[in-house]
N, C-alpha and C positions, 0 to 999 in steps of 0.2 A: 606355475604361470602358463601351463599348456592351454592353448585355445584363446589367449587374450585377444589376439588380433581379430579372430572371427567373432568373438563375443562383442567386441567394440563395434564392429560393423553392424551386428544385429541391433545393438542399442541405438546407434545413429539412424539405422533404417526404421526402427520402430518409432522413433521420436522425430522423424523428419518434418512432420506437420507442425509439431510443437516448436521445433527449432526455427522453422520459417516464421511462425507467428511471433515468437519472442524477438526475432531479428527485425521484423517489420515494425513491431511495436517500439523497439529500441531506436530504430532509425527515425521514426516519427517523433518520439519523445525527445531525442537529442536535437533534432532539427528545431522543434518548437522551443526548447530551452535556449538554444543559441539565438534564434530569431527574436525571442523575447528580450534578451539583453541587447541585441543589436538595435532593435527598433525602439525599445523603451528606455534604454540607458546608454544611448550612443555617445553622449557627451560625458567627458570625464568629470565635470562639475556635478552632474546628476549622480554619477556613481559615488563620488566622494561624499555627497550629502546623505546618500543612503547608508554608506558605511559609518558615518558619524552618528546617524540615527541609531544604528545598532549598538554603538558604544554607549549611548545614553539609555537605550532600552535593551538590556541583554537578553530579554525573552525572545527577541527576534532571531537569536542564534540557534533556537531549538531546531528549526528545520533547515539551517544553513551550516556553513563550516567556518574554518578559521580564516580570518581576513589576511590576505597576502598582497594588499595594494589595490589601487584604483584603476589599473589597466583593464582593458576589455577582457582578456583571457582570465586574469586573476579574479575579476568580479564574476565572470561566468562560472568558474569552478567554485567560488565562494557561495553563490546562490543555488546552484544545481548539482554540484559535485557529489554532495552527500546523497541526494536522491538517486543519482545515477549509480553510485556505488552500492546503494541498497538494492537496486534492481539486480545487479550482479550477484549479491549475496543471496537473495531470495531464489534466483534461478539455480544457484549452486546447491542449496539445500533441497529444493524441490527435486532436482534431477537425481541426486544420489539417493534420496529416500525412495523415489519412484523405482530406481533400479537396484535397490537394496532391500529394505524391510518390506516394501510393498510387493516386490516379486516373491518374497518368502511367504507373505500372507496369501497370495493367490495361487501359489504352487508352481509358477513358471520357472523360478530359479532352481527348484528341485529337479525339473526336467533337464535343465542345462547341466547341472552337476552330475546327472546320471550318465552324461556323455563323457568323452575323453577330455575332460578339463581339470585343471588343477584346483586345489582347495581355495586359493585366493584369486583365481583367474576372474571370477565374476566381479569381485571388488575392484581389481585392477582395470577391468574393462569399463566399469561404470565411471571410475575416476578419469580414465583416458577419454572416454566419450564426453564426459562433463568438461574436461579441459578443451576439447574441440568446440564444444558449445560456447564456452566463455570466449574463445578466440573469435568465433563468429559474431557474438554480441559486441565484442570490442571493435571489429571492423564496421559493424552497423553503427555503433556510436561515433566512430571517427568520421564516417561518411555524413552522418547527421550534423555533427558539429561543423564540418566543412561547408555543408549546404547552408547552414545558418550564419555563416560569416566568421567562424573562428579561425585563428591563426593555425596553419597546417601543422607546424612542429608541435605546438602545444596540444592540438587535438590528438595527434598520434600518441604523445606522452600521456595524455589524460586517459585514452583508451587502454594503454598498457597498465597504468596505475589501477584503474577499476577492474581490469582482468586479474591483477594480482590480489586485489581485495576479494574477488569472487573465489580465487583459488584457495584462500584461507578457509572458506566455508565449505568447500567440496568434502574434505575429510570430516568436517563437523556433521554433515548429513549422514555420512556412513557411520560415524560413532554413535549418533543418536539412534540409528536403526539397530545397532548392536546393544544399546542400553535399554531401549523401550521395547515392550512386547508387541506393539502394533505400529503400523505406519502412521496412524492418526496421532498416537502418543509421541512418536518420533518427531512428527512435524511440530507438535506443540512444544516439545523440548528444544528443538532447533530454533523456533521463533522466540522462545524465551531467551536463549543465548544471544540471538540477533538483537533483541530489544535491550538486553543488558549491555552489549557493546555500544549500542546507540546511546544509551543513558550515560555511559562513561564518556563518550565523545561530547555530549552536551555539557556535562560537568567540566570537562577539560577546556572546552571553548569558553565557558563562562568564567573560568579562572584565569584564562590567558590574558596577558598584558598586551594592549594594542597601542602602538605609538600614534598619537593623534596627528602627527605631522606626516608620516609616511603611510599611515593606515595599514601597517604590517604587524601581525600578531606574533608574539613569542610563545610557543607551546610550552605547557607545563609538563613535568615528568609523567603525570597521569595519562597524557595524550598518547604516549608510546604503547599503551596497553589496549588500544582499540584500533582495529583495522580501518574504521571510518575516519578516525583522527589522523592516522598515518597517511591516508589519501590526501588530506589537506596539507600535512607537513611536507609531503613530497613536492608540492607546488609545481604541478606539471606545466603550467604556463609561464613559469619563471625560471629560476635556477634550480633545476631538478635536484632534490635532496636524495642522494643514493642511499643514505642510511635508512630512510623509511622503506625503500624498496628491499633492502637487505633484511629488515625486520619482518616484512611481509613474507619473503621467501623462507626465512627461518621458521616462522610460525606454520607455514604450509608444510614444510618438511617434517616438523615435529608432529603435526596432525596426521600426516600420512603414515609415519612410523607407528603412531598409536593405533590407527585404524587397522594396519596390517597385523600388528601384534595381537590385537583383540580378535581379529578374524581367524588367525591360526589357532588360538586357544579356545574359541567358542564352538560349541556344537551347533550344527545346522538347525535353525529355527529357534534356538534358545536366546535369551536376553538376560541382561544383568538384573532388570526389574521383572518381577513375576506379575502376570495378569491376575487381577483379583476377580473371582467369580461373583456374579451378582446374586441377589437374594432369589430363592426359589419362587416366591410369589410377589406380585406387584402390590404396592400399598394402595390405599383408597384414593390417594392424590393422583393416580394415573388411570382413572376410569374413563376419561374422555380423550379423543385424539388430540385436542388442543393441549391438554396437560402433558401428554406424551411428547408432543413436539417441543414444548417449552423445556421439558426435562432433558431431552436429547441435545438441545442446543443451549443449555445453561452456560457452558464454558464460553461459547462464542458470544452469547448475550452479555456475559460479564466483561469479556475482553472489549467488545464494542462499546459498552457503557463507559469503561475506563478511557477508551480512545475518544469518545465523545466529550468526556469531562476535560481531557487535555486540550482538545481542539477548541472547546468553548472558552477555556482559560486563555489560550493563545489569542483567540478572537477578541477577548476583552482587553488584553494587553495591547493588541494592535489598534483597536478602536480608541483606547485611552491615549494613544500618541497624539490624536487630533486635539485633545483638550489643552495641550500645552504648546501646540505648534504655532500659535499666534506670535509667540516671542521668537520664533526661528523661521524666518521667511524661506530659507533654503529647504528646510524640512517640510514646510507647508507646500512649496512648489513640487518637491519630490513626491509627496503623497498624492497630490492632485494629478500629477502626471501619470501615476500608476493606476489610480482609481478611475479618473475621468468623471465627467458630469459636473453639474453646478449645484449649488445649495450648501447647506451646512456640512462642513468637512467631517464632523463627527458622524452625522447620519450617513453620509456617503461611504465613509470608511467602514462603519458598522455593517451596512448592507453588503459591502464587498467581501468582508472577511467572514460574515455569517454564512455565505455560500459554502464555505468549507464544512460547516456543521451539516448543511443539507446533503452535501456529498457523502459525509461519513454515515448519515442516517440511511441514504440510498444504498450504500454498500452493505449495511446491516440487514436491510430488507432483502437484498439480492442473495445474501449468504443463506437465508432460511430456505429459499426456493432451491438453491444449488444443493443444500443438504438433503432436501426431499428427493432430488434427482438421484443423489448417491444412494439413499435408502431404497429407492425403487430398483436401481441397478443391482444392489446387493441382495434383493429379495425380501428385505424387511418390510417394505411397503405392502407387499402381497399379504403378509401375515396380518397386518392391521386392516387392510381392506376386506379380508376374509371374515372379519368379525362383523358385528352389527353396525359398524360405523358407515360402511359403504364408501365408494370412491369420491362422491361429491362432498360428503362431510369430511373426508380425509384431506382433500385439497383445500377446503374451506378452513380447516384447522392449520394448514401450512400458511395460508395467507393471513390467518389470524395471528399466528406466531410472528410473521413478518411485520404486522402492524404493531405488535407489542415491542418488537425490536426497534422499529423506527421511533416510536414514542419514548422508549427507554433512552435511546441515544440522545434525542432532543432534550429530554428532561435532565440527563447527566450533563449535557453541554450547557444548559441554562444554569445549573447549579455551579459548575466550574467557572462560568463567566461571572455569576453573581458573587462568588467567593472572592475573586480577584478584585472586583469593584468595591466590595465591602472593605477589604483590607486596605484599599487605597482611599477610603473615606468618602466614597461617592454617595450622593443623595439617593433617596428612594425612587425618584423619577428615572434616573439612569438605570437602576437595578431592574425596575419593571420593564423598561424599554428593552433590555437585554433578553428578558424572558419572552417578550412578545416577538422579538426578532428571531429567536430560536424556534418558536412555535410556527412562525410564518414559513419555515422551510419544510413543513410536513407535506403539503400538497405535492411538491416536486418529488420528494422521496417516495410517496405513495404511488405516484404515476409510474415511476420505475418499477415498483413492486408489482403493480397490476400488469404492466407490459411483459415483464419476465415471467410472471405466473401464466399468462396466456400462451407464451411461446412454449413453456413447459407442458401445458395441456394439449397443445396442437402438434408441436414438433419437438418432442423431448430431447432428441439428440443434439439439437441446436441450442439448448438452454444455456450452457456455459459460454459458448461463443457469442451469442446475442447479448447475454447479460453483461459481460465485460466490455464488449464493443460499444454498447449503448452508454454504459457508465463512463468509459474513457472518452468517448466523443462528447458527451455532455460536459464533462469536467474540463476538457481542453478548450472547448468553445467558451465556457463560462469564465475560465481563468485567463485565457490568452486571446480570445477572439477579438476583443476590442483593441488590444495592443497590436495585434497583427493586421488590423485593418480589414477584417473579413466583412463581406457584404451583409446587409441586414437579413437577407433570406436564409443565410447560414446561421446567424446569431439566434434567430427565433427557434432553431432546432434544439437548443439546450433548455430543458425545463427549469433549470436553476436560475436562468435570467428572467423568468416570469414570476419569481417569488416576490411578494409585495415588500416594499420598504416601509415597515409599519411605523418607524420613528419620524418619517417625513410628514409634513402637514397635509400634503395632497396624495395620500396613499391610494394606489391603484389596486383594487381587489379583484379585477377581472381574471387575472392569471390564476390566482388561488382558487377561484370559483370553478373555472373550466377544468383545471387540472384535477380537482377533487371529483368533479362529475365524471370525467373520463376514466379516472382510476377505479371508480365504482363500477362503471360499465365494463371495463376490462376484467375486473375480478368476477363479475357475474358471468361473462362469456367464458372465462377460464374454467369456472366450476361446471358450467353446462357442457363445455367441450370435453372435459376430463371424464365426465360420467359416461361418455359414449366411446371412449377409446380403450384399447386393451393395454395391459402393462407392457412396456417396452424396455428391453435390456439396454 
């Protein structure tokens, strides 16, 4: 353990900018979540109606947690607790992979181990720095919840619970780096485990019994095997369940023990899984830069297509709630209070939830440009540009791959939504309306792709920051801008709010037209600018 304290300082110093960004993002996210509940579900009757709607439509529980009553705090953690806990989990695996397998890949950890440090000092320092980062996120979350109007004691306990959830995933990132041969494979393995725990939570919440009188759920035994379910069982805004906290602590201790045992027995740079060498010659299917881009991003493309299908199915379930809401006036009122606007409830709700599909497609497009930036930093882009393709054609292939990603996500979302409606016996008109609503999200997603591509061509070092900032800003404004009473000049900044509602009789196409035109102009400017700049590390 020699040198742990100094290595911890190095890790925190190196990631001070990232820690600040994560903290500010968590503060803003927690504030928006709390304000959303405070402003949109301030009355207990509205919260109770929303909880009863979830009982009748279990698919609503996919992105939420276990119901623990209709109080303000319980409803806040029910609607947003799972999302907040997921942020802690993702931060934890990102951090330990970055200071584990990624440092072994770039050689920086080898330099550290050449000094007077112990064999497990680097691992201990990464975990210690990650713990400090989780505590910082917890403080930012608590502050955000308090700003949004949450009860102080419950906000503090919620921050503690989410930090313990993140602590479970700290050794997971370290173990993934010890199993996988590269940081990219370690990230994929970690995300697969996170998704697996999330799926367990969804299954447990769907199987849970909810008392229709008290609106409090009784967790099933399966729930004790997912950290995300344990966060809901802990009930931070109610009577804190110490058993859930003890299980989280025990899981963290077991993970830490496994990580240190593997680190002691593992040779530096080795992994449980061996990297497979590629073929000596490329096949004919990789003759063009676009084919290379699609091949390199096939894993991301498949993952985003699956995500699009899930989001599309969820949107169909949500929109289907409006078909039977005429018999439930409280449900009708609760839906209109969240969606806003006048007209057919089904059309309004469909347009509201289909924005989620557009957001998913925009993320898919942004990931292609961010992948190209990583390829350029690693030097792989230089090899492709040295061939007959040229810089302009290379960036055009990146944007082309982004276009394929956007369209693939939209098509997958339409298929997922149509499958749900067909299983429910919907007529052909509703099915076609779902397809059109998904396709209407393309201009907004392509506008994000063109803007991020232009930033990559002009200021490559700002690509990641601008990409995620623009996406988060657009999503927050689209999802919560109306509920928070933001002025009109702020609402127009989100491209997703300009997507046409194609199922409405008076569809407005102006937004789709100008967003498509602007995205084409941005793509043209990006290619022209990239042809004139040098490669930037």
